[in-house]
C-alpha angles and dihedrals in degrees: 000000000000114000121214129175111264111247091216108040104014091236129119117298112197120200143153128239088230089071089072087070099040126093090216096038122127092027091311087303093305092101129064105301114218099177090122091065091056090046091052092054091051095045091048088054090055103261125135106233132192120200120192139175114253117203117333101321119001124098121209139178101245101174138032116180133183118187087351091301116127111234098188105083099225092158095054109106089206092063123075100195113215092023107051123076105267089220087072097056109023116093112268094243090058092048090049091048093051092044090054096045097039105025123191088235093063 
């Protein structure tokens, strides 16, 4: 998993890029939120990304567009955005990009 420096103690903070799409990611928003790092990878790759606050404190990527086409399937009744594992509904090239840029092995 990616390792950031903890804002509070200066130690290692381990997280997963999937948390940027999960309502309860980053300790339900009470932990150190790293959504901006996931956003940066996607924007650098040429995607249009929208980040929004969810609830009182968590921050999620709510839209990824390429050529004005939405790539997060919000209208799919089989997908519960914010609750399902984003690996199951994001396009495979996006999952591969994020796995390369923010690998689970740090």
